[in-house]
N, CA, C and O of each residue as an XYZ file, in Angstrom:
448
protein
N      98.597   -145.385     37.097
C      97.888   -143.786     37.503
C      99.401   -143.018     36.957
O     100.563   -143.423     36.984
N      98.788   -141.745     36.465
C      99.441   -140.877     35.901
C      99.373   -139.827     36.784
O      98.297   -139.231     36.839
N     100.622   -139.324     37.758
C     100.054   -138.163     38.933
C     101.392   -136.933     38.256
O     102.517   -137.366     38.006
N     101.115   -135.750     38.084
C     101.366   -135.017     37.643
C     102.587   -133.997     38.666
O     102.494   -133.829     39.882
N     103.135   -133.713     38.212
C     104.404   -132.952     39.072
C     104.156   -131.338     38.509
O     103.771   -130.917     37.418
N     104.620   -130.542     39.962
C     104.969   -129.612     39.404
C     103.739   -128.482     38.876
O     103.211   -127.888     39.816
N     103.283   -128.159     37.648
C     103.178   -127.039     37.247
C     101.982   -128.097     35.587
O     101.555   -127.394     34.670
N     101.790   -129.139     35.583
C     101.800   -129.790     34.639
C     100.044   -130.135     34.805
O      99.246   -129.814     35.686
N      99.890   -130.882     33.611
C      98.193   -131.319     33.581
C      98.598   -132.304     32.374
O      99.407   -132.508     31.468
N      96.932   -132.965     33.317
C      97.171   -134.725     32.656
C      95.840   -134.342     31.561
O      94.802   -133.948     32.092
N      95.875   -134.431     30.458
C      94.283   -134.338     30.155
C      93.874   -135.890     29.191
O      94.741   -136.578     28.652
N      92.804   -136.109     29.163
C      91.970   -136.759     28.223
C      91.755   -136.346     26.884
O      91.070   -135.365     26.595
N      92.487   -137.280     25.831
C      92.618   -136.713     24.865
C      91.120   -136.556     24.090
O      90.890   -137.696     23.685
N      90.081   -135.751     23.723
C      89.008   -135.711     23.103
C      89.285   -136.835     21.566
O      90.433   -136.797     21.121
N      88.451   -137.600     20.959
C      88.187   -138.200     20.525
C      87.119   -137.424     19.069
O      86.343   -136.476     19.186
N      87.489   -138.348     17.569
C      86.715   -137.464     16.411
C      85.178   -137.610     16.749
O      84.379   -136.830     16.232
N      84.853   -138.377     17.417
C      82.976   -138.480     17.899
C      82.550   -137.368     18.716
O      81.486   -136.750     18.667
N      84.083   -137.126     19.885
C      83.269   -135.534     20.628
C      83.637   -134.047     19.985
O      83.359   -133.039     20.635
N      84.156   -133.968     18.924
C      84.259   -132.809     18.257
C      84.105   -132.709     16.721
O      84.018   -131.539     16.347
N      84.041   -133.745     15.612
C      83.408   -133.595     14.424
C      82.553   -134.399     14.032
O      82.474   -135.628     14.012
N      81.764   -133.374     13.648
C      80.109   -133.517     13.532
C      79.775   -134.207     12.230
O      78.929   -135.068     11.987
N      80.694   -133.582     11.428
C      80.409   -134.552      9.785
C      80.475   -135.510      9.763
O      79.797   -136.184      8.988
N      81.694   -136.232     10.971
C      82.189   -137.657     11.079
C      80.875   -138.379     11.743
O      80.331   -139.412     11.353
N      80.466   -137.429     13.015
C      79.254   -138.157     13.107
C      77.995   -138.896     12.336
O      77.309   -139.918     12.335
N      78.202   -137.585     11.661
C      77.047   -137.724     10.560
C      76.688   -138.686      9.354
O      75.698   -139.241      8.877
N      78.392   -138.543      9.071
C      78.614   -140.212      7.754
C      78.172   -141.301      8.352
O      77.513   -142.209      7.845
N      78.770   -141.135     10.099
C      78.464   -142.856     10.464
C      76.984   -143.098     10.673
O      76.453   -144.205     10.587
N      76.248   -141.745     11.010
C      74.618   -142.329     10.871
C      74.240   -142.252      9.757
O      73.165   -141.653      9.793
N      74.628   -142.651      8.226
C      73.964   -143.169      6.890
C      73.882   -144.258      6.993
O      74.962   -144.782      7.266
N      72.955   -145.011      6.890
C      72.532   -146.483      7.151
C      73.820   -146.833      5.397
O      73.785   -146.353      4.265
N      74.528   -147.610      5.900
C      75.154   -149.086      4.525
C      76.384   -147.546      4.761
O      77.433   -147.822      4.180
N      76.434   -146.502      5.254
C      77.855   -145.937      5.336
C      78.755   -146.738      5.640
O      78.230   -147.776      6.043
N      80.151   -146.806      5.658
C      81.523   -147.273      6.262
C      82.590   -146.415      6.145
O      83.394   -146.237      5.229
N      82.472   -145.955      7.140
C      84.070   -145.038      7.448
C      85.394   -146.183      7.335
O      85.362   -147.230      7.981
N      86.417   -145.865      6.527
C      87.193   -147.072      6.089
C      88.348   -146.345      6.487
O      88.670   -145.437      5.721
N      89.163   -146.547      7.658
C      90.520   -145.829      8.009
C      91.471   -146.537      8.256
O      90.997   -147.665      8.392
N      92.639   -146.579      8.415
C      93.544   -147.369      9.575
C      92.881   -147.248     10.908
O      91.787   -146.684     10.946
N      93.461   -147.754     12.105
C      93.304   -147.087     13.467
C      94.398   -145.790     13.628
O      94.167   -144.767     14.271
N      95.587   -146.080     12.914
C      96.714   -145.600     12.971
C      96.393   -144.021     12.737
O      96.775   -143.113     13.476
N      95.716   -143.899     11.716
C      95.015   -142.243     10.666
C      93.882   -142.003     11.662
O      93.431   -140.875     11.857
N      93.428   -143.108     12.298
C      92.722   -142.235     13.468
C      93.065   -141.843     14.459
O      92.651   -140.857     15.069
N      93.724   -142.443     14.688
C      94.584   -141.995     16.065
C      95.869   -140.950     15.627
O      96.804   -141.022     16.424
N      96.050   -140.110     14.636
C      96.546   -139.844     14.222
C      96.165   -137.745     14.237
O      96.615   -136.652     14.580
N      94.841   -138.562     13.469
C      93.734   -137.557     13.532
C      93.560   -136.511     15.164
O      93.999   -135.428     15.550
N      92.965   -137.234     15.545
C      92.469   -137.687     17.131
C      93.437   -136.540     17.874
O      93.038   -135.474     18.343
N      94.902   -137.070     17.857
C      96.066   -136.490     18.228
C      96.371   -134.741     18.173
O      96.897   -134.018     19.019
N      95.905   -134.473     17.051
C      95.860   -133.167     16.449
C      95.117   -132.267     16.584
O      95.100   -131.151     16.065
N      94.146   -132.988     17.667
C      92.408   -131.858     17.887
C      93.114   -131.002     18.952
O      92.442   -130.132     19.506
N      94.563   -131.187     19.334
C      94.591   -130.577     20.532
C      93.536   -130.037     21.700
O      93.454   -128.810     21.663
N      92.893   -130.513     22.497
C      91.857   -130.233     23.043
C      91.887   -131.790     24.358
O      92.504   -132.838     24.170
N      91.043   -131.453     25.577
C      90.909   -132.848     26.479
C      90.167   -132.348     27.634
O      89.937   -131.155     27.830
N      89.904   -133.041     28.180
C      89.513   -132.783     29.275
C      90.713   -133.122     30.992
O      91.483   -134.014     31.347
N      90.344   -132.151     31.425
C      90.944   -132.365     32.355
C      91.018   -133.660     33.797
O      90.230   -133.994     34.681
N      92.375   -134.066     33.401
C      92.419   -135.292     34.443
C      92.288   -135.016     35.810
O      91.352   -135.244     36.577
N      93.425   -134.466     35.999
C      94.536   -134.151     37.220
C      95.045   -133.034     36.886
O      94.753   -132.412     35.865
N      96.190   -132.559     38.091
C      96.848   -131.704     38.082
C      98.118   -131.092     38.902
O      97.950   -130.846     40.097
N      99.174   -130.881     38.398
C     100.305   -130.840     39.819
C     100.023   -129.715     40.186
O      99.424   -128.918     39.463
N     100.552   -129.371     41.809
C     100.275   -128.802     43.143
C     101.034   -127.569     42.662
O     100.826   -126.706     43.515
N     101.907   -127.018     41.589
C     101.859   -125.802     41.744
C     101.581   -125.160     40.347
O     102.342   -124.393     39.756
N      99.995   -125.734     39.790
C      99.631   -125.054     38.432
C      98.960   -123.937     38.668
O      97.927   -123.755     39.312
N      99.889   -122.943     37.875
C      99.363   -121.616     37.630
C     100.391   -121.009     38.735
O     100.350   -119.793     38.550
N     101.051   -121.213     39.511
C     101.459   -120.382     40.761
C     102.425   -119.427     40.225
O     102.467   -118.296     40.708
N     103.375   -119.845     39.067
C     104.103   -118.617     39.051
C     103.327   -117.444     37.939
O     103.783   -116.311     37.782
N     102.560   -117.763     37.498
C     101.660   -116.023     37.222
C     100.568   -115.285     38.200
O      99.609   -114.595     37.853
N     101.037   -115.666     39.650
C     100.142   -115.364     41.163
C      98.765   -114.866     40.645
O      98.290   -113.730     40.639
N      98.207   -116.193     40.161
C      96.766   -115.834     39.870
C      96.206   -117.687     40.168
O      96.839   -118.646     39.727
N      94.996   -117.794     40.942
C      94.516   -119.135     41.638
C      93.981   -119.366     40.047
O      93.640   -118.656     39.101
N      94.186   -121.448     40.486
C      94.138   -122.323     39.184
C      92.648   -122.096     38.443
O      91.762   -122.385     39.247
N      92.182   -121.720     37.314
C      91.015   -121.706     36.630
C      90.584   -123.055     36.692
O      89.360   -123.182     36.709
N      91.128   -123.903     36.722
C      91.132   -125.150     36.057
C      90.071   -126.133     36.398
O      89.991   -126.636     35.277
N      89.239   -126.751     37.068
C      88.756   -127.937     37.410
C      88.939   -129.062     36.933
O      89.687   -129.278     35.980
N      88.402   -129.760     37.424
C      88.628   -131.743     37.085
C      87.184   -131.530     36.135
O      86.195   -130.861     36.432
N      87.409   -132.261     35.020
C      86.753   -132.249     33.936
C      86.253   -131.209     32.684
O      85.604   -131.414     31.658
N      86.915   -129.914     33.311
C      86.833   -128.868     32.143
C      87.969   -129.442     30.839
O      89.046   -130.033     30.777
N      86.986   -128.863     29.929
C      87.977   -129.234     28.872
C      88.297   -128.055     28.185
O      87.723   -126.966     28.189
N      89.362   -128.457     27.557
C      90.568   -127.488     27.342
C      91.483   -127.101     26.192
O      92.538   -127.734     26.163
N      91.307   -126.229     25.276
C      92.412   -126.166     24.035
C      94.024   -126.373     24.836
O      94.307   -126.376     26.034
N      94.713   -126.502     23.862
C      96.233   -126.422     24.350
C      96.888   -125.915     23.224
O      96.081   -125.563     22.364
N      98.167   -125.735     22.889
C      98.591   -125.367     22.132
C      99.143   -126.265     21.059
O      99.594   -127.265     21.617
N      99.263   -126.317     20.047
C      99.521   -127.061     19.179
C     101.422   -127.934     19.415
O     102.530   -127.454     19.180
N     101.115   -128.992     19.827
C     102.318   -129.552     19.488
C     102.962   -129.252     20.943
O     104.181   -129.090     20.909
N     102.265   -129.134     22.392
C     102.386   -128.965     23.295
C     102.456   -130.450     24.136
O     103.363   -130.818     24.882
N     101.528   -130.996     23.868
C     101.591   -132.080     24.040
C     102.375   -133.120     24.410
O     103.149   -133.347     23.480
N     102.606   -134.082     25.582
C     103.597   -135.451     25.577
C     102.542   -136.350     25.809
O     101.856   -136.398     26.830
N     102.437   -137.134     24.703
C     101.595   -138.311     25.275
C     101.664   -139.544     26.207
O     101.893   -140.488     25.449
N     101.612   -139.828     26.993
C     101.873   -141.349     27.867
C     100.466   -141.746     27.852
O      99.327   -141.337     27.626
N     101.294   -142.971     28.288
C     100.332   -144.515     28.442
C     100.075   -144.973     29.508
O     100.961   -145.623     30.064
N      98.755   -144.797     30.181
C      98.923   -145.343     31.447
C      98.999   -146.572     31.601
O      97.962   -147.131     31.245
N     100.451   -147.833     32.303
C     100.256   -148.421     32.462
C      99.170   -149.535     32.997
O      99.090   -150.750     32.819
N      98.754   -149.046     33.378
C      97.125   -149.683     34.359
C      96.085   -150.148     33.283
O      95.412   -151.176     33.211
N      96.169   -149.129     32.529
C      94.686   -149.176     31.530
C      94.857   -149.845     30.192
O      94.226   -150.744     29.636
N      96.278   -148.878     29.727
C      96.826   -148.677     28.534
C      96.155   -147.795     27.916
O      96.244   -147.874     26.690
N      95.254   -146.651     28.484
C      94.828   -145.868     27.536
C      95.900   -144.205     27.469
O      96.530   -143.706     28.401
N      95.780   -143.733     26.141
C      97.188   -142.882     26.559
C      95.861   -141.181     27.097
O      94.635   -141.070     27.081
N      97.092   -140.136     27.520
C      96.898   -139.110     28.195
C      97.338   -138.136     27.628
O      97.819   -138.499     26.555
N      97.479   -136.553     27.851
C      98.132   -136.078     27.178
C      98.513   -135.009     28.369
O      97.779   -134.316     29.074
N      99.889   -135.137     28.323
C      99.975   -134.034     29.510
C     101.257   -132.757     29.364
O     102.470   -132.938     29.256
N     100.681   -131.768     29.395
C     101.171   -130.569     29.008
C     101.468   -129.806     30.167
O     101.173   -130.286     31.261
N     102.200   -128.293     30.069
C     102.274   -127.288     30.879
C     101.263   -126.093     31.423
O     100.619   -125.414     30.624
N     101.187   -125.908     32.802
C     100.308   -124.847     32.307
C      99.832   -123.773     31.923
O      98.749   -123.198     32.036
N     101.419   -123.451     31.141
C     101.458   -122.262     30.007
C     101.187   -122.514     28.793
O     101.384   -121.640     27.949
N     100.657   -123.815     28.423
C      99.909   -124.118     27.110
C      98.496   -124.525     27.171
O      97.901   -125.255     26.378
N      97.993   -123.874     28.358
C      96.505   -123.760     28.023
C      96.130   -122.357     27.412
O      96.292   -121.221     27.857
N      95.484   -122.896     26.050
C      94.970   -121.636     25.396
C      93.543   -121.035     25.668
O      93.189   -119.878     25.442
N      92.862   -121.973     26.155
C      91.662   -121.696     26.419
C      90.942   -122.761     26.993
O      91.182   -123.891     26.569
N      89.689   -122.532     28.318
C      88.828   -123.356     29.085
C      87.576   -123.057     27.791
O      87.254   -121.921     27.445
N      86.947   -124.423     27.158
C      85.896   -124.731     26.608
C      84.615   -124.421     27.742
O      84.170   -125.361     28.400
N      84.063   -123.014     27.909
C      82.497   -123.509     28.697
C      81.071   -123.574     28.044
O      81.313   -123.033     26.965
N      80.151   -123.795     28.024
C      78.572   -123.849     27.672
C      77.840   -122.730     27.659
O      77.081   -122.498     28.599
N      77.941   -121.983     26.738
C      76.800   -120.915     27.181
C      75.867   -121.185     28.354
O      76.548   -121.755     29.206
N      74.821   -121.057     28.713
C      73.669   -120.795     28.870
C      72.972   -119.696     28.597
O      73.415   -118.697     29.163
N      71.961   -119.516     27.874
C      71.054   -118.509     27.797
C      69.313   -118.283     27.961
O      68.819   -117.165     27.815
């Protein structure tokens, strides 16, 4: 388990299937096969700069004298290159750890 300290936020990174409609459409074509090595796909996913909030430290956004606007499960966009990638030793899954100041936006669905 990764437990963030101070003002840090742990994110589950988005994968291509979550955000790339073209990728999904290509996968849906009968007989069409996407050929890419796993390292290329991993590098592409890490360049997405978005993820889902898994947990955050106890002092998130305290320096800005505002209430924490994040909730577990929120999807956020963060500054390019701001993430430190950490592998959970228990699950072997990669997570991004960012500072609170590197959150650029919280993505929400518009209800009409």
